[in-house]
Backbone as ProteinMPNN parsed JSONL, in Angstrom:
{"seq_chain_A": "MATSHTVRAPRTRFVLDEHLPVDHKLSRVYRFGAGLMGLALVVFGILGVIDKIGFFSTGGDMVAGLNTNGALSVLSIVIGMILLAGSVIGGNIASTLNMVIGVAFIISGFVNLALIGTSSNFLAFHMQNVLFSFVVGLLLMTFGMYGRVSGGLPHDNPYWRARQERRERRTRQAAAR", "coords_chain_A": {"N_chain_A": [[-76.414, -30.483, -22.355], [-76.558, -28.288, -25.307], [-74.711, -25.981, -25.915], [-74.967, -22.396, -27.266], [-72.514, -20.305, -29.221], [-72.316, -17.126, -30.207], [-70.783, -15.187, -32.501], [-69.816, -11.935, -32.192], [-69.69, -8.989, -34.315], [-67.009, -6.654, -34.122], [-67.596, -3.403, -31.773], [-67.991, -0.505, -33.282], [-67.051, 2.377, -32.512], [-68.904, 5.551, -33.103], [-67.53, 8.767, -33.979], [-67.653, 12.01, -34.044], [-65.943, 14.142, -33.86], [-64.177, 14.875, -35.601], [-61.164, 15.985, -37.605], [-61.536, 18.613, -39.229], [-60.94, 20.809, -41.803], [-60.299, 24.611, -41.074], [-60.989, 26.316, -42.725], [-63.025, 25.327, -44.383], [-65.62, 24.705, -46.405], [-68.275, 23.825, -44.673], [-67.62, 24.981, -42.231], [-68.54, 27.665, -42.404], [-71.743, 26.871, -42.447], [-72.483, 25.89, -39.829], [-71.263, 27.885, -38.056], [-73.037, 30.157, -38.833], [-75.321, 28.911, -38.081], [-74.912, 28.911, -35.357], [-74.75, 31.554, -34.758], [-76.792, 32.942, -35.644], [-79.002, 31.961, -33.914], [-77.854, 32.715, -31.495], [-77.649, 35.13, -31.284], [-80.461, 35.903, -31.647], [-81.541, 34.587, -29.324], [-80.136, 35.803, -27.386], [-81.179, 38.795, -28.009], [-83.536, 38.033, -27.545], [-83.122, 37.476, -24.51], [-82.081, 40.168, -23.561], [-84.482, 42.177, -24.071], [-86.168, 40.642, -22.377], [-84.856, 41.401, -19.616], [-84.728, 44.403, -19.471], [-87.407, 45.007, -19.653], [-87.801, 44.733, -16.838], [-88.815, 42.38, -15.129], [-89.909, 40.108, -12.738], [-87.361, 37.725, -11.286], [-88.217, 35.19, -10.765], [-90.728, 35.129, -11.298], [-93.793, 33.889, -11.89], [-95.95, 34.015, -13.427], [-95.27, 35.539, -15.493], [-94.049, 37.558, -18.223], [-95.165, 39.152, -21.709], [-92.582, 38.76, -23.961], [-91.63, 39.575, -27.527], [-93.569, 37.907, -28.523], [-92.973, 35.646, -26.786], [-93.375, 34.166, -23.277], [-92.145, 35.426, -20.727], [-89.761, 35.385, -17.558], [-87.297, 37.015, -15.242], [-85.668, 35.006, -14.942], [-85.894, 33.125, -16.742], [-84.896, 35.05, -19.019], [-82.266, 35.616, -18.112], [-80.891, 33.105, -18.333], [-81.552, 32.958, -21.34], [-79.92, 34.971, -22.455], [-77.474, 33.709, -21.38], [-77.13, 31.313, -22.503], [-77.432, 31.975, -25.113], [-74.979, 33.758, -25.71], [-73.4, 31.919, -25.061], [-73.577, 30.34, -27.454], [-73.04, 32.565, -29.591], [-70.271, 32.625, -28.86], [-69.502, 29.79, -29.676], [-70.098, 30.37, -32.517], [-67.928, 32.116, -33.321], [-65.495, 30.891, -32.937], [-65.905, 28.646, -34.574], [-65.866, 25.797, -36.965], [-65.449, 22.412, -35.583], [-66.377, 22.503, -33.294], [-68.386, 24.468, -33.036], [-69.983, 22.906, -34.481], [-70.723, 20.713, -33.066], [-71.509, 22.208, -30.58], [-73.963, 23.189, -31.312], [-75.518, 21.101, -32.057], [-75.489, 19.997, -29.163], [-76.944, 21.773, -28.039], [-79.049, 21.998, -29.347], [-80.233, 19.498, -29.018], [-80.64, 19.806, -26.098], [-82.439, 21.911, -26.005], [-84.899, 20.938, -27.447], [-85.351, 18.745, -25.31], [-85.606, 20.395, -23.004], [-88.033, 21.456, -24.056], [-89.499, 19.516, -23.625], [-89.573, 18.745, -21.015], [-90.754, 21.721, -19.841], [-93.007, 21.369, -21.023], [-94.27, 19.791, -19.707], [-94.275, 20.431, -17.248], [-96.307, 23.063, -17.354], [-98.574, 24.861, -16.009], [-98.422, 24.194, -13.368], [-97.295, 24.537, -10.2], [-94.209, 24.17, -10.031], [-93.311, 25.656, -12.48], [-91.061, 27.573, -12.863], [-89.567, 29.047, -15.094], [-91.645, 30.106, -16.178], [-92.979, 29.133, -18.58], [-95.112, 29.099, -21.315], [-97.482, 27.565, -23.619], [-96.527, 28.625, -26.301], [-93.83, 29.298, -25.75], [-92.802, 26.734, -25.394], [-92.922, 25.516, -28.511], [-91.309, 27.159, -29.361], [-88.934, 26.279, -28.484], [-89.099, 23.786, -29.301], [-88.304, 24.469, -32.077], [-86.129, 26.38, -32.293], [-84.413, 24.177, -31.251], [-84.547, 21.971, -33.168], [-83.921, 23.494, -35.189], [-81.116, 23.821, -34.305], [-79.833, 21.821, -34.403], [-79.983, 20.909, -36.892], [-78.725, 22.892, -37.875], [-76.078, 21.988, -36.637], [-75.86, 19.154, -37.613], [-75.596, 19.294, -39.949], [-73.896, 17.901, -42.94], [-72.224, 16.321, -41.483], [-73.882, 14.348, -40.538], [-74.91, 12.054, -42.533], [-76.151, 9.891, -44.898], [-75.498, 9.384, -47.396], [-72.827, 10.847, -48.0], [-70.975, 13.398, -50.064], [-68.054, 12.141, -51.833], [-66.125, 14.107, -51.487], [-66.387, 15.155, -48.842], [-64.86, 15.721, -45.724], [-65.245, 14.088, -43.439], [-66.688, 11.488, -44.9], [-64.319, 10.599, -45.642], [-62.575, 10.366, -43.553], [-64.295, 8.286, -42.239], [-64.024, 6.55, -44.407], [-61.212, 5.895, -44.405], [-60.595, 4.71, -42.026], [-62.376, 2.499, -42.265], [-61.162, 0.818, -44.235], [-58.864, 0.354, -42.622], [-59.612, -1.304, -40.894], [-60.662, -3.183, -42.123], [-58.222, -4.064, -43.302], [-56.889, -4.963, -40.754], [-58.335, -6.907, -40.344], [-57.856, -9.158, -42.377], [-55.29, -9.731, -41.865], [-55.045, -11.024, -39.893]], "CA_chain_A": [[-77.366, -29.342, -22.855], [-75.655, -27.809, -25.942], [-74.621, -24.066, -25.804], [-74.246, -21.752, -28.746], [-71.902, -19.157, -29.26], [-72.496, -16.416, -31.139], [-69.39, -14.178, -32.761], [-70.341, -10.715, -32.602], [-68.275, -8.11, -34.616], [-66.434, -5.71, -32.827], [-67.996, -2.494, -31.629], [-67.224, 0.696, -33.51], [-67.768, 4.046, -32.357], [-69.066, 6.745, -33.889], [-66.915, 9.809, -33.724], [-68.248, 12.892, -34.918], [-65.087, 14.969, -33.646], [-63.039, 14.516, -36.716], [-60.614, 17.252, -38.305], [-61.94, 19.566, -40.346], [-59.858, 22.434, -42.03], [-60.764, 25.583, -40.711], [-61.491, 27.296, -43.733], [-63.786, 24.422, -44.803], [-66.898, 25.577, -46.123], [-69.327, 23.601, -43.683], [-67.736, 25.823, -40.873], [-69.676, 28.93, -42.604], [-72.976, 26.875, -41.925], [-72.134, 25.659, -38.324], [-70.922, 29.697, -37.623], [-74.096, 30.963, -39.178], [-76.412, 28.805, -37.158], [-75.064, 29.26, -34.042], [-74.766, 32.879, -34.543], [-78.036, 33.216, -35.858], [-79.704, 31.431, -33.174], [-77.486, 32.86, -30.292], [-78.215, 36.573, -31.615], [-81.892, 35.806, -31.356], [-81.414, 34.209, -27.87], [-79.453, 37.334, -26.753], [-82.021, 39.973, -28.143], [-84.939, 38.237, -26.435], [-82.975, 37.719, -23.026], [-81.87, 41.63, -23.185], [-85.405, 42.884, -24.31], [-86.922, 40.318, -21.179], [-84.174, 42.01, -18.85], [-85.166, 45.637, -19.96], [-88.521, 44.889, -18.944], [-88.039, 44.358, -15.039], [-90.098, 41.185, -14.575], [-89.687, 39.361, -11.255], [-86.856, 37.03, -11.558], [-88.753, 33.546, -10.757], [-92.52, 35.525, -11.591], [-94.555, 32.396, -12.71], [-96.749, 34.551, -14.121], [-94.404, 36.032, -16.651], [-94.413, 38.84, -19.106], [-94.941, 38.727, -22.872], [-91.58, 39.684, -24.792], [-91.418, 39.24, -28.373], [-94.564, 36.952, -28.54], [-92.946, 34.716, -25.714], [-93.737, 34.532, -22.114], [-90.7, 35.12, -20.006], [-89.573, 36.091, -16.839], [-86.239, 37.212, -15.139], [-84.457, 33.816, -15.171], [-85.668, 33.099, -18.381], [-84.24, 36.216, -19.556], [-80.884, 35.645, -18.483], [-80.587, 31.944, -19.001], [-81.396, 33.426, -22.801], [-78.554, 35.594, -22.662], [-75.975, 32.968, -20.995], [-77.098, 30.392, -23.736], [-76.865, 33.154, -26.519], [-73.68, 33.775, -25.946], [-72.341, 30.51, -25.753], [-73.804, 29.843, -29.316], [-72.543, 33.354, -30.078], [-68.519, 32.261, -28.749], [-69.186, 28.776, -30.829], [-70.208, 30.934, -33.885], [-66.805, 32.953, -33.058], [-64.669, 29.851, -32.843], [-66.571, 27.921, -36.07], [-65.3, 24.167, -36.963], [-66.325, 21.269, -35.073], [-66.527, 23.299, -32.245], [-69.603, 25.016, -33.367], [-71.02, 21.941, -34.892], [-70.961, 20.275, -31.755], [-72.158, 23.144, -29.382], [-75.051, 23.222, -32.018], [-76.059, 19.524, -31.689], [-75.66, 19.456, -28.115], [-77.638, 22.942, -27.209], [-80.253, 21.834, -29.743], [-80.813, 18.603, -27.852], [-80.94, 20.519, -25.057], [-83.763, 22.806, -26.254], [-85.702, 19.643, -27.502], [-85.286, 18.036, -23.837], [-86.275, 21.366, -22.324], [-89.377, 22.03, -24.619], [-90.567, 18.036, -23.218], [-90.166, 18.762, -19.612], [-91.629, 22.541, -19.797], [-94.723, 20.885, -21.41], [-94.787, 18.944, -18.284], [-94.289, 21.902, -16.111], [-96.869, 24.244, -17.327], [-99.9, 24.965, -15.148], [-97.691, 23.64, -11.973], [-96.09, 25.917, -9.213], [-92.548, 24.142, -10.742], [-92.625, 26.315, -13.727], [-90.259, 28.505, -12.609], [-89.441, 29.847, -16.103], [-92.745, 30.836, -16.813], [-93.356, 28.76, -20.049], [-96.179, 28.755, -21.998], [-97.138, 26.939, -25.307], [-95.619, 29.015, -27.084], [-92.356, 29.13, -25.479], [-92.651, 25.317, -25.733], [-92.985, 25.092, -29.623], [-90.438, 28.081, -29.829], [-87.886, 25.723, -27.8], [-88.602, 22.456, -30.095], [-88.319, 24.863, -33.381], [-84.809, 26.216, -31.871], [-83.527, 22.757, -31.199], [-84.32, 21.298, -34.633], [-83.26, 24.344, -36.299], [-80.055, 23.992, -34.155], [-79.31, 20.389, -34.611], [-79.95, 20.485, -38.171], [-77.144, 23.616, -38.399], [-74.662, 21.237, -36.343], [-75.33, 18.091, -38.186], [-75.353, 19.4, -41.681], [-72.566, 17.561, -43.632], [-71.411, 15.36, -40.445], [-74.382, 13.295, -40.576], [-75.854, 11.482, -43.847], [-76.322, 8.56, -45.346], [-74.882, 9.818, -49.078], [-71.872, 12.332, -48.385], [-69.794, 13.017, -51.137], [-66.475, 11.513, -51.34], [-64.821, 15.077, -51.052], [-66.654, 15.558, -47.779], [-63.723, 15.293, -44.86], [-66.071, 13.027, -42.6], [-66.788, 10.444, -45.221], [-62.849, 10.395, -45.934], [-61.971, 9.608, -42.413], [-64.9, 7.178, -42.354], [-63.705, 5.529, -45.548], [-60.028, 5.53, -43.744], [-61.233, 3.882, -40.659], [-63.455, 1.187, -43.08], [-60.266, 0.456, -44.956], [-57.79, -0.059, -41.667], [-60.283, -2.03, -40.07], [-60.354, -4.515, -43.613], [-56.341, -4.681, -43.615], [-56.635, -5.821, -39.623], [-59.173, -8.035, -40.342], [-57.288, -9.728, -43.424], [-53.908, -10.055, -41.457], [-55.584, -12.113, -38.787]], "C_chain_A": [[-76.166, -28.572, -23.853], [-75.837, -26.284, -25.927], [-74.205, -23.885, -26.91], [-73.254, -20.621, -28.383], [-71.815, -18.271, -30.228], [-70.981, -15.7, -31.269], [-70.19, -13.078, -33.021], [-69.043, -9.666, -32.862], [-68.289, -7.126, -33.551], [-67.266, -4.11, -33.09], [-67.36, -1.165, -31.932], [-67.923, 1.637, -32.946], [-67.771, 4.837, -33.092], [-68.756, 7.94, -32.957], [-67.787, 10.878, -34.491], [-67.069, 14.028, -34.879], [-63.752, 14.489, -34.088], [-62.308, 15.582, -37.21], [-61.031, 17.518, -39.025], [-61.17, 20.803, -40.628], [-60.672, 23.62, -41.222], [-61.54, 26.308, -41.831], [-62.439, 26.561, -44.373], [-65.392, 24.889, -45.039], [-68.241, 25.369, -45.391], [-69.198, 24.59, -42.254], [-68.731, 26.905, -41.191], [-70.987, 28.474, -42.107], [-72.909, 26.488, -40.554], [-71.825, 27.427, -38.093], [-72.471, 30.194, -38.12], [-75.189, 30.122, -38.481], [-76.098, 28.909, -35.679], [-74.945, 30.832, -33.764], [-76.183, 33.259, -34.634], [-78.744, 32.869, -34.318], [-79.171, 32.26, -31.582], [-78.117, 34.321, -30.595], [-79.635, 36.65, -30.855], [-82.092, 35.624, -29.779], [-81.022, 35.51, -26.865], [-80.464, 38.47, -27.03], [-83.022, 39.635, -27.263], [-84.523, 38.402, -24.887], [-82.616, 39.318, -22.635], [-83.483, 41.98, -23.015], [-86.578, 42.285, -22.708], [-86.119, 41.226, -19.811], [-84.378, 43.75, -18.441], [-86.499, 45.855, -19.135], [-88.721, 44.555, -17.333], [-88.543, 43.26, -14.452], [-89.203, 40.802, -13.237], [-88.499, 38.213, -12.007], [-87.252, 35.487, -11.522], [-90.586, 33.834, -10.734], [-93.011, 34.26, -12.471], [-95.382, 32.926, -13.788], [-96.0, 35.569, -15.96], [-95.083, 37.498, -17.399], [-93.981, 38.657, -20.818], [-93.602, 39.83, -23.369], [-91.39, 38.893, -26.065], [-92.351, 38.172, -28.821], [-94.357, 35.772, -27.369], [-93.424, 35.227, -24.411], [-92.202, 34.446, -21.719], [-91.067, 35.89, -18.544], [-87.864, 36.487, -16.341], [-84.967, 36.114, -15.544], [-84.087, 33.4, -16.315], [-84.675, 33.784, -19.161], [-82.545, 36.03, -19.387], [-80.39, 34.239, -18.599], [-80.587, 32.107, -20.786], [-80.038, 33.654, -23.2], [-77.317, 34.727, -22.81], [-75.764, 32.108, -22.495], [-76.999, 31.189, -25.134], [-75.949, 33.405, -26.657], [-72.598, 33.273, -25.792], [-72.413, 30.214, -27.41], [-72.731, 31.283, -29.835], [-70.995, 32.811, -30.131], [-68.387, 30.966, -29.76], [-68.975, 29.347, -32.009], [-68.54, 31.793, -34.288], [-65.586, 32.019, -33.532], [-64.619, 29.164, -34.1], [-66.12, 26.567, -35.759], [-66.127, 23.283, -36.424], [-67.036, 21.665, -34.003], [-68.323, 23.382, -32.096], [-70.627, 24.005, -33.83], [-71.862, 21.217, -33.51], [-71.425, 20.913, -30.737], [-73.873, 23.263, -30.102], [-76.112, 21.95, -31.675], [-76.211, 19.467, -30.451], [-76.73, 20.292, -27.348], [-79.23, 22.559, -27.793], [-80.909, 20.707, -29.152], [-81.491, 18.908, -26.713], [-81.842, 21.366, -25.042], [-84.88, 21.846, -26.42], [-86.151, 19.513, -26.028], [-86.121, 19.172, -23.214], [-87.714, 21.765, -22.853], [-90.306, 20.521, -23.946], [-90.745, 18.477, -21.746], [-90.91, 20.609, -19.61], [-93.023, 22.302, -20.062], [-94.918, 20.404, -20.229], [-95.29, 20.017, -17.277], [-95.528, 22.974, -16.277], [-98.24, 23.967, -16.829], [-99.608, 23.988, -13.627], [-96.861, 24.494, -11.273], [-94.37, 25.455, -9.907], [-92.28, 24.901, -11.942], [-92.243, 27.593, -13.789], [-89.52, 29.666, -13.856], [-90.452, 30.329, -16.789], [-93.049, 30.908, -18.375], [-94.885, 28.516, -20.307], [-96.155, 28.081, -23.506], [-96.432, 27.291, -26.027], [-94.417, 28.843, -27.061], [-92.129, 27.234, -25.741], [-92.323, 24.848, -27.096], [-91.854, 26.142, -30.146], [-88.985, 27.268, -29.332], [-87.67, 24.577, -28.981], [-87.899, 23.367, -31.417], [-86.722, 25.572, -33.112], [-83.99, 25.061, -31.942], [-83.705, 22.084, -32.612], [-83.643, 22.071, -35.28], [-81.39, 24.237, -35.791], [-79.171, 22.729, -34.539], [-79.472, 20.169, -35.969], [-78.56, 21.676, -38.702], [-76.211, 22.724, -37.837], [-74.645, 20.055, -36.927], [-74.827, 18.165, -39.572], [-73.865, 19.224, -42.404], [-71.793, 16.408, -42.803], [-72.218, 13.938, -40.462], [-75.22, 13.09, -41.573], [-75.797, 10.146, -44.257], [-75.71, 8.683, -46.754], [-73.57, 10.535, -48.846], [-70.924, 12.14, -49.391], [-68.726, 12.843, -50.843], [-65.701, 12.807, -51.165], [-65.118, 15.565, -49.677], [-65.252, 15.137, -46.53], [-64.051, 14.101, -43.794], [-66.105, 12.017, -43.606], [-65.061, 10.184, -45.81], [-62.191, 9.751, -44.926], [-63.074, 8.705, -42.486], [-64.438, 5.648, -43.236], [-62.205, 4.808, -44.866], [-59.594, 4.316, -42.85], [-61.656, 2.323, -41.323], [-62.157, 0.234, -43.218], [-59.111, -0.195, -44.015], [-58.199, -1.476, -40.975], [-60.536, -3.647, -40.974], [-59.113, -5.14, -43.512], [-56.144, -5.169, -42.537], [-57.412, -6.87, -39.626], [-58.417, -9.301, -41.204], [-55.93, -10.18, -42.839], [-54.325, -10.668, -40.129], [-55.492, -13.329, -39.416]], "O_chain_A": [[-75.063, -28.281, -23.39], [-76.867, -25.61, -25.928], [-73.446, -24.585, -27.581], [-73.268, -20.104, -27.266], [-71.184, -18.623, -31.225], [-70.171, -15.661, -30.342], [-71.099, -13.088, -33.852], [-68.008, -9.468, -32.226], [-69.032, -6.835, -32.614], [-67.523, -3.668, -34.21], [-66.478, -0.662, -31.236], [-69.148, 1.735, -32.878], [-66.813, 5.043, -33.836], [-69.22, 8.221, -31.852], [-68.518, 10.58, -35.437], [-67.12, 14.866, -35.779], [-62.766, 14.008, -33.529], [-63.118, 16.505, -37.293], [-61.103, 16.678, -39.921], [-60.841, 21.648, -39.796], [-61.777, 23.319, -40.771], [-62.657, 26.802, -41.673], [-62.922, 27.286, -45.243], [-66.173, 25.298, -44.18], [-69.139, 26.21, -45.347], [-70.095, 24.903, -41.471], [-69.67, 27.118, -40.424], [-71.599, 29.276, -41.4], [-73.749, 27.209, -40.017], [-72.907, 27.999, -37.961], [-72.975, 30.808, -37.18], [-76.179, 30.82, -38.265], [-77.009, 28.988, -34.856], [-75.045, 31.277, -32.621], [-76.714, 33.875, -33.71], [-78.957, 33.867, -33.631], [-79.973, 32.388, -30.657], [-79.184, 34.571, -30.033], [-79.892, 37.247, -29.81], [-82.726, 36.432, -29.099], [-81.587, 35.957, -25.867], [-80.574, 39.209, -26.052], [-83.466, 40.397, -26.404], [-85.145, 39.108, -24.093], [-82.849, 39.703, -21.489], [-83.863, 42.082, -21.848], [-87.402, 42.986, -22.121], [-86.896, 41.719, -18.994], [-84.198, 44.216, -17.315], [-86.651, 46.65, -18.208], [-89.771, 44.167, -16.821], [-88.697, 43.227, -13.231], [-88.08, 41.187, -12.911], [-88.7, 37.859, -13.169], [-86.641, 34.659, -12.198], [-91.456, 33.068, -10.321], [-92.562, 33.859, -13.544], [-95.502, 32.382, -14.886], [-96.419, 35.958, -17.05], [-96.1, 38.165, -17.211], [-92.908, 38.206, -21.217], [-93.522, 41.055, -23.27], [-91.049, 37.714, -25.97], [-91.828, 37.409, -29.633], [-95.299, 35.06, -27.021], [-93.817, 36.384, -24.265], [-91.326, 33.712, -22.175], [-92.026, 36.617, -18.283], [-87.067, 36.193, -17.233], [-83.888, 36.247, -16.122], [-83.003, 33.251, -16.88], [-83.792, 33.247, -19.829], [-81.728, 36.241, -20.283], [-79.246, 34.203, -19.053], [-79.77, 31.49, -21.469], [-79.263, 33.001, -23.898], [-76.457, 34.747, -23.691], [-74.826, 32.129, -23.292], [-76.391, 30.748, -26.11], [-75.604, 33.41, -27.838], [-71.438, 33.597, -26.049], [-71.547, 29.96, -28.248], [-71.689, 31.013, -30.432], [-70.473, 32.573, -31.22], [-67.449, 30.915, -30.556], [-67.962, 29.087, -32.659], [-68.161, 31.98, -35.445], [-64.806, 32.386, -34.411], [-63.562, 29.033, -34.717], [-65.979, 26.152, -34.608], [-67.336, 23.258, -36.654], [-68.172, 21.26, -33.758], [-69.151, 22.748, -31.441], [-71.839, 24.131, -33.659], [-73.034, 21.203, -33.134], [-71.831, 20.198, -29.821], [-74.85, 23.408, -29.367], [-77.224, 21.984, -31.149], [-77.216, 18.803, -30.198], [-77.327, 19.875, -26.355], [-80.277, 22.688, -27.158], [-82.073, 20.833, -28.771], [-82.585, 18.481, -26.344], [-82.185, 21.707, -23.91], [-85.8, 21.886, -25.603], [-87.155, 20.076, -25.592], [-87.288, 18.926, -22.908], [-88.491, 22.359, -22.106], [-91.532, 20.499, -23.829], [-91.871, 18.58, -21.259], [-92.042, 20.46, -19.152], [-93.988, 22.841, -19.519], [-95.983, 20.719, -19.698], [-96.372, 20.275, -16.749], [-95.728, 23.732, -15.328], [-98.924, 23.005, -17.18], [-100.424, 23.293, -13.022], [-95.872, 25.077, -11.718], [-93.523, 26.3, -10.198], [-91.16, 24.863, -12.452], [-92.739, 28.516, -14.435], [-89.073, 30.784, -13.603], [-90.309, 30.914, -17.863], [-93.255, 31.85, -19.14], [-95.656, 27.862, -19.606], [-95.222, 28.045, -24.308], [-95.611, 26.538, -26.55], [-93.784, 28.359, -27.998], [-91.153, 26.768, -26.329], [-91.549, 23.894, -27.169], [-91.474, 26.009, -31.309], [-87.937, 27.676, -29.833], [-86.59, 24.36, -29.53], [-86.831, 22.887, -31.796], [-85.96, 25.151, -33.983], [-82.975, 24.997, -32.635], [-82.66, 21.64, -33.088], [-82.741, 21.63, -35.994], [-80.497, 24.485, -36.601], [-77.998, 22.758, -34.91], [-79.045, 19.073, -36.33], [-77.708, 21.456, -39.563], [-75.274, 22.558, -38.618], [-73.521, 19.553, -36.954], [-74.012, 17.468, -40.177], [-72.96, 20.057, -42.453], [-70.922, 15.698, -43.306], [-71.713, 12.816, -40.426], [-76.237, 13.778, -41.663], [-75.152, 9.365, -43.557], [-75.411, 7.56, -47.159], [-73.169, 10.909, -49.947], [-70.239, 11.142, -49.619], [-68.239, 13.232, -49.781], [-64.575, 12.674, -50.684], [-64.299, 16.341, -49.183], [-64.748, 14.028, -46.706], [-63.193, 13.312, -43.398], [-65.255, 11.217, -43.216], [-64.973, 9.235, -46.59], [-61.409, 8.817, -45.105], [-62.558, 7.83, -43.182], [-64.458, 4.443, -42.986], [-62.017, 3.594, -44.788], [-58.74, 3.431, -42.895], [-61.269, 1.241, -40.881], [-62.009, -0.812, -42.586], [-58.449, -1.135, -44.457], [-57.478, -2.412, -40.629], [-60.566, -4.801, -40.546], [-58.874, -6.345, -43.59], [-55.242, -6.003, -42.606], [-57.153, -7.804, -38.866], [-58.414, -10.408, -40.666], [-55.426, -11.127, -43.441], [-53.438, -10.62, -39.276], [-55.831, -14.356, -38.828]]}, "name": "protein", "num_of_chains": 1, "seq": "MATSHTVRAPRTRFVLDEHLPVDHKLSRVYRFGAGLMGLALVVFGILGVIDKIGFFSTGGDMVAGLNTNGALSVLSIVIGMILLAGSVIGGNIASTLNMVIGVAFIISGFVNLALIGTSSNFLAFHMQNVLFSFVVGLLLMTFGMYGRVSGGLPHDNPYWRARQERRERRTRQAAAR"}
């Protein structure tokens, strides 16, 4: 019985955390996205805390058009403060933070969509909260990925340069073999 051997190309690891100058113009996008979303979440959370809603009240109360309870209000303040801290730090940290929290918001939207109408809905989500979670998640991911993930980055983009350098290094190593 004949066996065939397949030759696989070496796996390359896609890494986003590459050096980006602190004063690069993309840092403003990351900072703006984190700051805007963080501020909105902090304001929403503070309005919910001021309303003195029960911490795990599943009935919730309306604040700024969204259903909330004490737990969701406190969680919103914490996540908002993390985003605001990321906007102060800026750079790759703000970008990565935007992407990670954006994905968490999308996942939260799906999980809480499944929990609506059940006794496990301890954050008192309603459909408008799910839609808000999806929108905020997509916005955060867009802000975080801006200039870092694209099929056609300009040649002056630091991420394009870093990828090109790696590609050339691999080509030289393969030629040396």
